[in-house]
N, C-alpha and C positions, 0 to 999 in steps of 0.2 A: 334570378340574373343569376350570375357569377359566380353559379356552386364550387367551383371547380379555386378560386382564387379565395373563396371562405374556407375552403377545408385546409386548404395550407395554414393559413392565420389562425384557425383553432389548432391543426397539428404543433404549431410553436409552443403555443400553450404545454402542450401531452409535456413535450418533446423535454421542457425545460424543468416541468413538473420530476418527471421520469430521472431528469439527472439530477437532482437534489435529493429528492428522498435516498435515490440511493446513494449518494455520498455521506447523508445524514444515517442511514445505518451502519456506514462502515465504522462511524464514529460512534457508534448506539448513541444515538441522538433522535432517538423516535418516540413517540409511546400513542399508541395505539386509542381511538376514542369512539362512539358510535355516533352518528348522523348521518347530515343526507351531502353529498360532493353535488356540488354546483358546476355546471357544465362552461364551458369556453361563453359560450351566445345567450347564458344565462343570467350574463352583468351588464345586458343590453335589453333584458324585458323592461319595458313599461308598464309600472303599477296601476294596476284597474281601480283601485281604490285608493286612498289613499289613507296610512297608516292611524290608528289609534292613539292620540296621544297618554292615554291613559295605559297603554302596552311599551310605550318608549322607557327603555332601561337608562336612568342616570348613570351617567360616571359618578364616583365616592370624591367627595368633597374634596381630599389630598390629589386627586389628579390634578385639578386646575380647571379653569374655563373652558372651554374649545375656543381654539382662535379659529376665523375660517378667513381666507383672502381667497379673491375672486379675479380674476381674467378672463375678459370675453372675448370674440373676435365674434363676424358676423353670424356662426351658425355654428360656433362651440365655444365650452368652456371649459375653464380647467380649474379645480380649486385644492387647495389645501387645509388638512385638519390637522388638529392634534392629539387626536381620539384614536384609537387603533380600534374600536371598535368590538373588542372581545364583544361575543357572548357571553348571557347571565350567569348561565353555568359554570362556565369558566374563570369569571370572578370569584363567583361564592364558596367554589372549589378551591381555588388557590389564593384566594385570601390578598391576591396581588393589586398592588397600583394599576391601572391600567397605562403602559407605556406609553408617554409620548412618541407621536412619529409623524413625519411630514408626508400626505399621500396627494398627488394628485389626481384629481378626479371627473372626468367626462359629464357634463351636463344632462347625457342621455342616461346615465345609471346611477343610480345611489342605491348605498349599500345598507342592507337591514339591522336594526338595531335588538331584534328577537327574534331567539331561535326560529320559529315558530313561522315568524313572514319569513325567516331562510331558508325554509324549505323546499325543494325544485323538484320538478317530476321527475328525476333523472333518477331517484328512490335511494331508499336508504344505503347504508354501508360502511367499513371500515374508512375514518380519516385520520391519516399521519397526524400529530404534532409531535412539532420541533419542541426537543426538552428545551434547548437553550437555545436563544436567538442564532440564527444563522442568517448570514448576508451573500446576494449574490454576487457571485465572483465571473471577472473573466474569462477565466478560464470556464465557466458552465453556462456561459451564454454561448462562447469561441465555436464549436461544431454547429449549435443549432442555429445561430443566425449563417452560418455561411448555407445551412440549408433551407432554410427562409429566404436568402437570396439567389439561390437556385430555383427553388420554385415559384419569387417571382417572376426571373425570367421567361417561367417555362408557362406562365400565365399571360406570357407577352405584354411585361413590363418592362417599361426602357430602361438600359443600363443604368443611366444618371437617376431615373427615381426609386431605382430596386436599390441603388447603393443608401443612398438620403433615408429612406425607411431605417434599412438596416441598421444606420449609422444613429438614427433619432432614437429606435430600441435600445440599441445597447447604449445610448448614455442613461436614458431611462431606469434600464434595470440596474443596471452595474453598481453595485456599493445599496441596494437596497436590504431592509431587514425585512425577515420575514417571521414569523412563527407560529406558523401552520400552514399545510402545505395549498390550503382555497387561496392566500394569500398571492401564491405565486400566481395561478392563474387569473387571480382578477390585477395584480401588476399590469405582465405579460396584457390580457385585453385592452387597460388602459394605454398603454405605451404602445401598441400598433394600431387603439385607436386615432391615440393625439397625433402620431407621426402621417396618418392618412388622412388626418382633418387639416395638416399642413400644407398636405400634400394639392389636395382639391379646393385650396380655398382662394380662389383666383378672383381676385375681384373685376368688377364691370357690372356698367349698365344693361336692365333687361332692355329687349326690343318693344314692347308697349311702355316705357320710361320714354324710350325715346321718339315714340309717334308723337306721345305727349306734345315733349319740347319742339317738336316739329311743328307740329298740329298749332298751338302756341304762338306761332311764328308767319304762321299761316303759310307754310310749305307742308312737301309728302314728306316721309321717309324713305330712301332711296338705297333699297338692298339688292345689292349684286350676288351669285352664288357661285359659286367655282370649286373643281372636282374632275376625279377621273372617271370616264365611263363606266357606268355601272354601278355606282354607290347609292342610285334613288336621288338623284337630286331635282329633278323633277317633279316626283312625285311628292318627293317634300317639300318643296314650293306649291303644288297642289292642295297637301294640308295647312302650310300657312295661311294661308291664303281664305281657309275654312275658318279652320281658329280664328283667325282676325274680323273676319265676316259673322261671326257671334260674337266676338267683340262688341259689337255696333260699328265697327271702321271699314269704308268703302276699298278693298288691295286693286290694283291692276297688274295684271300679269305681260313683259315681255318679252316675246318670244324671239330671244338675240342669240339660239342656235341656230341658225342658219346652212349649220353647215350640211346635213341632213333635213330633208323633206317628211321623214318618219319622226325626226326629235320633234316641229311643227305641228306635227298632227298630234302628236302623246300632250305633248302640253296645252294645245285648243283643248281636248276630250278633257283633261282635270279644270281646267277653266270653266268647262261649259256645266261639270258636272253640280261641284259647287258654285255656279252660276254669278262670275266675276267676268268681268271685259278683259279681252286678249289684245294685244297690241302687236301686231305682227305683218312681214316681209315677204314676200316667195322666196324660194330655196337659192343659197346663192346672192342673197344680197346683203348687205355691212351690218354686223350687227351690230355696232356702236350706233347706228341709223338707228334700230328698231327702240335699242335704249331709252336713248334721246326720246325721239315720239312719245315713249310711253312717258318718260318724265314728265312733257310736253302735255299731256293728255292730262294727267293727274294732277297739275294746276289751274290748269281751264277750268276741269270738272271737282274740284277740291277734292278729290279724293286721299286719304294718307297714307297711303303705301301704297307702293312701287317693288315689284320682285322681278327682276331679270334674270331669264335662266343663259345659262351660255351655255357650249359645246364643253361636252365629256374632255377632256385633254390629260393624255401624262405627262409628268411634269418636267419630262426629257424634251417634248415636242418643242423647238425654241421656236416656231413659226405660229403653231397657236394659244402658245404664252406670251407673244409678241402681240397677238390681235387680243387677248383680256387684258391687256393695258390701254390698248388703245380703249378699250369700251367703259373701261375705268377711268381715263382722263375726260372721255366725252362725256356720259353719265353723271361724275361727279357723285359717286353712289357714298352715303353716311355709314352703311357697314358691307362691307367684304367679308361672308362666310364661305369658310370649307367646309364642304358636305363630305364626310368620313364615313365608311361601313365600319362600323365596328367587330364585325366577324375579324377584319384583314387582322387587327392589333397591331402588331411594329409597323406591320407596310402604312397602314393609315396615316401613324404618327410620322413616318419619314414622308409622304407624302405631304401632310398639312407643312413639314419643315421647309420643303422646298414650295410649294406654293406664299409661304409666309416670305420668304429669300425673297420673292419673286414679282407680287403684286403687292407684299404688307398688310394681312387680313386679319378680319379683327375680332371673328369667334369664329367657334366650332357647332355645326351639326352632327350628333353621331346619329344613324341609320343603324336599323335591326339589334338594339340597344337590350330588346328583349331576349332574343334569340344568343346571348351570347353567354359564355358559360365562362370564359377568362378573366375579362374585362380588363384585361391588360391596358386598351386602348383607352376606354372610360376613366382609367387609372395615369394614365400618361400623359396624354395629347396637350391637355392645356396647361399643364407645368413643363413641358421641354420647351412648347413655344411663348409660354407664357400669355397666354389670350384663353377666354373664357369658353367652356361650353355653355351655349345659346339654348338648345333644343337637343332632348331625346327622341330619335322614332323608336314607340313600343307595340309596333303593328302594321299592318297592312292598309287599315280604314283612315279613311281622313280624322277620324278621330283620336288617329294611333300616332299622338306627339304631347308632348311632356314639356315646359321649359324647364329647365332644369337648375334645381336645388341641393348642394352640397350637402345638408342636413338630410335629404331623401336618398342622398349616395350613400350617406355615413350607414344609416340604417338596411341598406340593401348588402353593404358591405359585412352589417356587424350583429345580424338579425339569422339565426336561424331557421323561419318562419320561406319560406318556399314564392309566398305567395304574395310579397308587398304589397298594398292597394296602389294602382297608378293612377294616380287623381289629382287635380287640378286642386 
């Protein structure tokens, strides 16, 4: 997933390192030392084993105690440390104290303090160390961040999101003091990850939490699904019915897409396959009446979840948009969810904007996320409309749906592993 976007992120680090090293060469400010060069994505690898405390290198007494401050949000954290974490050999050969330097770190990675543990599979090679400290300047990042912004736009990231990411990275990098080239990769990784973390952190309750809240009130959770034709809305309803059936709830589906007889047959097919009740009327019936009957059925039978299918419609079709508003008035849903196709990128984001303006949606489900190499819609859509992504469609089977998790999303974008497990 998101291979194209991941390459653009890692390329930013490579270009900045090239720029700083070339400038340091011109200043005769380089010293080559042997060692392992860490790749951009290596900073995101989780340790499989805890580091042996006996191998940890403590800072000299003169350097002072390490001070740590942590600020945590729902799924990521930054930490600041006064230890530059130089390797043991650097400390012994130079005899210099470790310089105090504030570093922002994501909790998804940690920097090793032992040279043996800092090794990575990239292999050994020349590692350029700066003889004198260098500071990343605005001039160093100007062209590189412009290239990053263009790359994000090419990956179907919305303009306002691309701008926000670039500004955040710029503010994070400019003024950073570096002592060796590996610092550049580390700082860039951290800056990019922190910027993306802010973008995708859209708070909201999960559908499961809302079902439990409504259940405590003796009422079903009513969910209405909207979107344009062909995004996989009806299939998604079948997946959700299966998902919550396996969690012990009893869903009922309302076939409120009465515009096409084929639509009624399609949603009936999915309901039969997963084994849930479907409420349907004849083709041409009032869609709002079907939704109303489904809600009343759920109340009478003590069912916890009503899933209302609606006709796919273009956001420019006034009549169908008015019909959708009527369904909402009659069924009074607790959630209105826009279903978009991740592969359409910016189009999905713009569609969500229009539906949100017309009917005030509460959340988003993106289908075909597993086939999305760009990642623009997944990165942009929640931030642009200020509504959370609730589920991702990750395959064609009924089990191929995943509750959206921002930490998982970050790991997808900042891991070099192609096959990060898609699990609950």
